[in-house]
C-alpha positions in Angstrom: -16.5 -47.7 -36.0 -13.3 -49.0 -34.5 -9.8 -47.9 -35.6 -8.3 -50.3 -38.1 -4.5 -50.3 -37.8 -3.9 -52.6 -40.8 -5.9 -50.4 -43.2 -4.2 -47.3 -41.8 -0.8 -48.8 -42.6 -1.7 -48.9 -46.3 -2.6 -45.3 -46.5 -0.2 -42.7 -47.9 0.2 -40.6 -44.7 0.5 -43.6 -42.3 3.1 -42.8 -39.6 2.6 -39.0 -39.8 1.4 -37.4 -36.5 -0.8 -34.3 -36.8 -1.8 -32.2 -33.7 -4.6 -29.8 -34.4 -5.7 -26.8 -32.3 -8.8 -26.1 -34.4 -12.5 -25.4 -34.2 -15.4 -24.6 -36.6 -14.7 -25.8 -40.2 -11.5 -24.5 -41.8 -8.9 -26.1 -39.5 -10.9 -29.3 -38.9 -11.2 -29.7 -42.7 -7.4 -29.7 -43.0 -7.2 -32.3 -40.3 -9.9 -34.4 -41.8 -8.1 -34.6 -45.2 -4.9 -35.6 -43.5 -6.7 -38.1 -41.3 -8.5 -39.7 -44.2 -5.2 -40.1 -46.0 -3.9 -42.1 -43.0 -2.2 -39.6 -40.6 -2.7 -39.9 -36.9 -4.6 -36.7 -36.2 -5.0 -35.6 -32.6 -7.6 -33.0 -31.9 -6.8 -30.8 -28.9 -10.0 -29.6 -27.2 -10.8 -27.5 -24.2 -11.9 -29.5 -21.2 -15.6 -28.5 -21.9 -15.2 -29.5 -25.6 -15.0 -27.9 -29.0 -18.0 -25.6 -29.1 -19.0 -27.0 -32.5 -20.0 -30.2 -30.7 -23.0 -28.3 -29.4 -24.1 -26.0 -32.3 -27.6 -26.0 -33.5 -29.2 -25.2 -36.9 -26.7 -24.9 -39.9 -23.8 -25.7 -37.6 -25.2 -28.9 -36.2 -23.3 -31.0 -38.8 -19.9 -29.3 -38.3 -18.3 -31.6 -35.7 -19.4 -35.0 -37.0 -18.6 -34.1 -40.6 -15.1 -32.7 -40.2 -13.7 -34.7 -37.2 -13.8 -38.4 -38.3 -10.7 -40.5 -38.2 -9.3 -38.3 -35.3 -8.4 -38.7 -31.7 -9.5 -36.3 -29.0 -7.5 -35.1 -26.0 -9.1 -32.5 -23.7 -6.6 -30.0 -22.1 -7.0 -26.8 -20.1 -4.3 -24.5 -21.6 -4.9 -22.0 -18.9 -3.4 -24.3 -16.3 0.4 -24.7 -16.3 0.1 -28.5 -16.1 -2.3 -28.5 -19.1 -0.1 -26.2 -21.1 2.9 -28.4 -20.5 0.9 -31.4 -21.9 0.0 -29.4 -25.0 3.6 -28.3 -25.6 4.9 -31.9 -25.2 2.2 -33.2 -27.5 2.7 -30.5 -30.2 6.5 -31.1 -30.0 5.9 -34.7 -30.9 4.1 -33.9 -34.1 5.1 -33.9 -37.7 2.4 -31.3 -38.4 0.6 -28.8 -36.1 -2.5 -27.1 -37.5 -4.4 -24.2 -35.9 -7.1 -21.7 -36.8 -7.3 -19.3 -33.9 -7.1 -15.5 -34.0 -3.6 -13.9 -34.5 -1.7 -13.9 -31.3 -3.6 -16.6 -29.5 -1.1 -19.5 -30.1 1.8 -17.2 -29.3 0.3 -16.3 -26.0 0.5 -19.9 -25.0 4.0 -20.6 -26.5 2.3 -22.8 -29.1 3.2 -20.8 -32.2 5.7 -21.9 -34.8 8.5 -19.7 -33.4 8.3 -21.4 -30.1 7.6 -25.0 -31.2 10.2 -25.0 -34.0 12.9 -24.4 -31.4 11.8 -27.7 -29.8 11.4 -29.6 -33.1 13.1 -28.2 -36.1 11.3 -30.8 -38.3 7.9 -29.4 -37.4 5.5 -28.3 -40.1 3.1 -25.7 -38.8 -0.1 -24.8 -40.7 -1.9 -21.6 -39.9 -5.5 -21.2 -41.1 -6.3 -17.5 -41.0 -8.8 -15.0 -42.3 -6.1 -13.1 -44.4 -2.5 -13.7 -45.3 -0.1 -11.1 -43.7 -1.0 -7.6 -44.8 -3.4 -4.7 -44.1 -6.3 -7.0 -43.3 -4.6 -9.6 -41.3 -6.0 -8.5 -37.9 -9.6 -8.4 -39.1 -11.9 -11.2 -37.9 -13.0 -13.2 -40.9 -15.8 -15.7 -41.5 -16.7 -17.5 -44.7 -19.6 -15.1 -45.2 -17.4 -12.1 -44.6 -14.9 -13.0 -47.3 -17.6 -14.1 -49.7 -19.0 -10.5 -49.4 -15.7 -8.7 -49.8 -14.2 -11.1 -52.2 -16.8 -10.9 -55.0 -18.3 -14.4 -54.6 -21.6 -13.2 -53.0 -21.9 -10.7 -55.8 -21.5 -13.4 -58.4 -23.9 -15.8 -56.7 -26.8 -13.4 -56.1 -29.0 -11.4 -58.4 -28.0 -7.8 -59.1 -28.4 -5.8 -55.9 -28.9 -8.9 -53.8 -25.5 -10.4 -52.9 -26.0 -14.0 -51.7 -23.5 -16.3 -50.0 -22.9 -19.7 -51.6 -24.9 -22.5 -50.0 -22.0 -24.2 -48.3 -18.9 -23.3 -46.3 -16.9 -23.2 -49.5 -14.0 -21.0 -48.3 -13.6 -22.8 -45.0 -13.6 -26.2 -46.5 -11.4 -25.2 -49.5 -9.1 -23.2 -47.2 -8.6 -26.3 -45.1 -7.9 -28.3 -48.2 -5.2 -25.8 -49.2 -3.8 -26.1 -45.7 -3.6 -29.9 -46.2 -2.0 -29.4 -49.6 0.6 -27.1 -48.1 1.3 -29.6 -45.3 1.9 -32.4 -47.7 4.1 -30.2 -49.9 6.1 -29.3 -46.8 6.4 -32.9 -45.8 7.9 -33.7 -49.3 10.3 -30.8 -48.9 11.3 -31.9 -45.4 12.3 -35.3 -46.8 14.9 -33.4 -48.8 16.0 -30.7 -46.4 15.3 -32.3 -43.0 13.7 -29.1 -41.8 10.1 -28.1 -41.3 8.4 -24.8 -42.1 5.4 -22.6 -41.5 2.5 -22.8 -44.0 -0.3 -20.2 -44.2 -3.8 -20.7 -45.8 -6.3 -17.9 -45.7 -10.0 -17.5 -46.3 -9.9 -14.2 -48.2 -7.2 -15.3 -50.6 -9.0 -18.6 -51.1 -12.1 -16.7 -52.1 -10.1 -14.5 -54.5 -8.8 -17.7 -56.1 -12.4 -18.9 -56.5 -13.4 -15.7 -58.4 -10.2 -15.5 -60.3 -11.9 -16.8 -63.5 -14.2 -13.8 -63.3 -11.3 -11.4 -62.7 -9.6 -12.9 -65.8 -12.8 -12.6 -67.8 -12.6 -8.8 -67.2 -8.9 -8.7 -68.0 -9.5 -10.5 -71.3 -12.8 -8.8 -72.4 -12.7 -5.4 -70.6 -16.3 -6.2 -69.5 -17.2 -6.8 -65.8 -18.6 -10.2 -65.1 -22.3 -10.2 -64.5 -23.7 -12.1 -61.5 -24.4 -15.7 -62.4 -28.2 -15.3 -62.5 -27.7 -12.5 -65.1 -24.6 -13.7 -66.9 -24.4 -13.9 -70.6 -24.2 -17.6 -71.1 -21.7 -19.1 -73.4 -24.4 -21.6 -74.5 -28.0 -21.2 -75.6 -29.4 -24.2 -73.7 -27.9 -24.1 -70.2 -30.6 -23.3 -67.7 -33.2 -24.5 -65.2 -36.6 -25.3 -66.8 -39.9 -25.4 -64.9 -41.9 -28.2 -66.4 -45.0 -30.3 -66.0 -46.5 -31.0 -62.6 -44.4 -28.3 -60.9 -41.1 -30.0 -61.6 -37.8 -28.4 -62.3 -34.7 -29.7 -64.2 -31.4 -28.3 -65.4 -30.8 -29.0 -69.1 -27.9 -28.2 -71.3 -26.7 -28.5 -74.9 -23.2 -27.0 -75.2 -22.1 -27.9 -78.7 -23.6 -28.1 -82.1 -23.6 -31.9 -81.9 -25.5 -31.7 -78.6 -28.0 -29.2 -80.1 -28.7 -31.5 -83.0 -29.2 -34.5 -80.6 -31.4 -32.3 -78.4 -33.7 -31.3 -81.3 -33.8 -34.9 -82.7 -34.6 -36.4 -79.3 -37.5 -34.0 -78.7 -38.8 -33.7 -82.2 -37.8 -30.1 -82.7 -36.9 -30.5 -86.4 -37.9 -26.9 -87.2 -35.4 -25.6 -84.7 -32.7 -27.9 -86.0 -33.3 -26.6 -89.5 -33.5 -22.9 -88.6 -30.5 -21.2 -90.2 -30.6 -18.5 -87.5 -29.8 -21.2 -85.0 -27.1 -23.0 -87.0 -24.1 -22.3 -84.7 -23.7 -22.0 -81.0 -23.0 -18.3 -81.2 -26.2 -17.9 -83.3 -28.2 -19.6 -80.7 -26.6 -17.5 -77.9 -27.6 -14.3 -79.7 -31.1 -15.8 -80.2 -31.5 -16.6 -76.5 -34.1 -13.8 -75.8 -36.5 -15.5 -78.1 -35.2 -19.1 -78.1 -35.4 -19.7 -74.4 -39.1 -18.7 -74.0 -39.9 -21.0 -76.9 -38.0 -23.9 -75.4 -39.7 -23.3 -72.0 -43.1 -23.4 -73.7 -42.3 -26.7 -75.5 -40.6 -28.4 -72.6 -43.4 -27.5 -70.2 -45.4 -30.4 -71.8 -43.0 -33.0 -70.3 -42.3 -34.0 -66.7 -38.8 -33.7 -65.2 -38.6 -37.5 -65.1 -39.4 -37.8 -68.8 -36.9 -35.2 -69.8 -34.2 -36.9 -67.6 -34.8 -40.2 -69.4 -34.6 -38.6 -72.8 -31.4 -36.7 -72.0 -29.7 -39.7 -70.4 -30.6 -41.9 -73.3 -29.0 -39.4 -75.7 -26.0 -38.6 -73.6 -27.0 -35.0 -73.0 -26.2 -33.0 -69.9 -29.0 -32.8 -67.3 -29.5 -32.6 -63.6 -32.5 -33.0 -61.2 -32.7 -30.1 -58.7 -31.8 -32.1 -55.6 -31.9 -31.0 -51.9 -29.0 -32.2 -49.6 -31.1 -34.6 -47.6 -32.2 -36.4 -50.8 -28.6 -37.4 -51.5 -28.7 -40.0 -48.8 -30.9 -42.0 -51.3 -28.8 -41.2 -54.4 -28.4 -44.4 -56.3 -24.9 -43.5 -57.6 -23.6 -42.5 -54.2 -24.9 -45.7 -52.6 -23.7 -47.9 -55.4 -20.2 -46.5 -55.4 -19.6 -46.3 -51.7 -19.7 -42.5 -51.5 -21.3 -42.6 -48.1 -20.1 -44.3 -44.9 -21.5 -44.9 -41.5 -20.4 -43.1 -38.4 -21.6 -43.0 -34.8 -22.7 -39.5 -33.7 -20.6 -38.4 -30.7 -22.8 -35.7 -29.2 -26.3 -34.3 -28.8 -29.7 -35.9 -28.5 -28.8 -38.5 -31.1 -25.4 -39.4 -29.6 -24.6 -43.0 -30.3 -26.9 -43.3 -33.3 -25.6 -44.1 -36.7 -25.5 -41.6 -39.5 -24.0 -41.6 -43.0 -21.3 -39.1 -43.9 -19.7 -38.1 -47.2 -16.2 -39.4 -48.0 -13.4 -37.5 -49.8 -14.3 -37.3 -53.5 -11.4 -39.3 -54.7 -10.2 -42.9 -55.1 -6.7 -44.3 -54.5 -5.7 -47.6 -56.1 -9.4 -48.1 -56.9 -10.6 -47.6 -53.4 -12.4 -44.8 -51.5 -10.6 -43.6 -48.4 -12.5 -45.1 -45.5 -13.9 -44.0 -42.2 -11.5 -45.8 -39.8 -12.8 -44.3 -36.6 -15.9 -42.3 -35.6 -15.8 -38.6 -34.7 -14.3 -38.9 -31.2 -16.1 -38.4 -27.9 -14.7 -35.5 -25.9 -11.3 -36.5 -24.4 -11.8 -40.1 -25.6 -8.1 -40.6 -26.1 -6.7 -38.4 -23.4 -5.3 -41.2 -21.1 -3.8 -43.2 -23.9 -2.1 -40.1 -25.4 -0.7 -39.0 -22.1 0.7 -42.4 -21.5 2.3 -42.2 -25.0 3.9 -38.9 -23.9 5.4 -40.6 -20.9 3.0 -39.7 -18.2 2.5 -42.3 -15.5 -1.0 -43.3 -14.4 -0.6 -41.4 -11.1 0.4 -38.3 -13.0 -2.6 -38.7 -15.3 -4.8 -38.9 -12.2 -3.2 -35.8 -10.8 -3.8 -33.9 -14.0 -7.5 -34.9 -13.9 -7.8 -34.0 -10.3 -6.4 -30.6 -11.1 -8.8 -30.5 -14.1 -5.9 -29.8 -16.4 -7.1 -32.6 -18.6 -10.4 -34.4 -19.1 
């Protein structure tokens, strides 16, 4: 998809330049949010490319998912000429974002202390494993902080910690980086000065489990892992039903319980005084749930979904990610958009990607440009920085840029 300057001008961050020295998921997620909101986001890559371009398995979707609406410039920071390009480019930015190990950016003179001397209006966003403190030099990954931050404990069954099925801390940590960048832009409008912003995986994970920490503070009882938790509602579970189907069903108020019983013909349960209130039903769960499983097993998941939708009751099919491409709601509301894949065996083929889960002025934020090919915008960006064509050729001959 080609860049659309007219649509960019209507977006809230139009005119903001972001230069990102990022890889994997966390830093690129920050850049993607800012890019989707209209910023010009320039991804600085090594001359052989961001390694996530070439990942297999669970990482195969990283680059095309998190790098749309961006430009790519390929630079060899180990060469003086390449480093000069990077410093000039970063100095031209409103926001620089990075997610490398502590000390890497300082080694190249691309840290906040160095760049802020060249541009006092610069906002610099660090995406790290830990905020400054005893753990700050540890190497962190999403799975690492899920294990040490209580999320894997809460997700798995007792004795079997299990990471969440998505890069939740990486993505959310990038979102907090973007929130910090936008807040700093607002503050810069008042003060004229930039600042350094830090977003960290571990602290993000602790924020996610804060509700369970607060549960302990309020009740004095440790939170049980989600599969073993004491539910606040009696009907709030996955049910295995006819023909091998599964469906999540819920009734979280007395009114919903009455509607549930009426819809399915469970008059005896509706009239049972021991099931009169929500708390009564929660206390009766050890006997109530097996009875409900027995009765509901006579229906298919599709039949139950139709009944619950008709009566306004909460339900959900148990969907796999690949099935969401055919989800009627996503397709009807424009929740998916076409991109051209930049790398791999399917390079050039069209795929659909998920958009940010929000609307502005009644519109979804669009894909304005495909995930970039490696170094796709190098020549144009060098020209924008004042490099003459002959200088660009010299840099390429020296392999300082690609």
